[in-house]
C-alpha positions in Angstrom: -0.1 0.0 0.0 3.1 2.4 0.5 4.1 1.8 -2.9 0.8 2.5 -4.2 0.7 5.9 -2.4 4.2 6.7 -3.8 3.4 5.6 -7.3 0.3 7.8 -7.2 2.2 10.7 -5.6 5.4 10.9 -7.6 6.3 10.7 -11.3 6.9 7.2 -12.8 10.6 7.8 -13.6 10.9 8.0 -9.7 9.7 4.3 -9.2 12.3 2.0 -8.7 10.2 -1.0 -8.0 8.0 -2.7 -5.4 10.6 -3.2 -2.7 9.6 -4.2 0.9 8.5 -1.3 2.8 7.9 -3.2 6.1 10.6 -2.0 7.8 9.5 1.6 7.2 6.3 1.2 9.1 7.6 1.1 12.8 9.7 4.1 11.9 6.8 6.0 10.3 4.7 5.0 13.5 7.5 6.8 15.7 6.5 10.0 13.9 2.5 9.5 14.3 2.1 8.5 10.7 0.1 5.3 11.4 -2.4 5.5 8.2 -2.2 5.6 4.7 -4.1 8.9 4.6 -1.4 10.5 7.2 1.5 9.0 5.0 -0.2 10.4 1.8 -0.5 14.0 3.3 3.3 13.5 4.4 4.4 12.7 0.9 2.3 15.5 -0.7 3.4 18.2 1.9 7.1 17.3 1.2 6.9 16.2 -2.6 9.0 19.0 -4.2 11.8 18.6 -1.6 11.8 14.8 -2.0 11.9 15.2 -5.8 14.8 17.8 -5.5 16.6 15.2 -3.4 16.1 12.7 -6.0 17.6 14.7 -8.6 20.8 15.4 -6.4 24.1 13.6 -7.9 24.9 10.4 -6.2 28.4 9.9 -4.6 30.6 7.1 -6.0 29.7 5.1 -2.7 26.1 5.5 -3.3 26.4 4.5 -7.1 28.2 1.3 -5.9 25.6 0.4 -3.5 22.6 1.3 -5.7 24.2 -0.9 -8.4 24.5 -3.8 -6.0 20.7 -3.4 -5.2 19.3 -2.4 -8.6 21.8 -3.8 -11.2 24.8 -1.6 -12.6 23.0 -0.9 -16.1 20.0 0.6 -14.3 22.2 2.8 -12.2 24.3 3.8 -15.1 20.8 4.7 -17.1 19.2 6.5 -14.0 22.4 8.6 -13.4 22.5 9.5 -17.2 18.8 10.7 -17.1 
């Protein structure tokens, strides 16, 4: 359900697949985000800032880590775009 909120809130090019978000649920709860409605409002409120962060250039260390998770060709293409 978290992925669905994210997919409806952000552009398709920012969708990196349906990873498990289960580990985020307790983290969100610590900040009072306990429903999908609250999560959606949080994402919408910070949408522009999150998109700016996503456009930031990755460090070489981040590129290597993402290449391990997502594959080198995917990361190379994403960095290029």
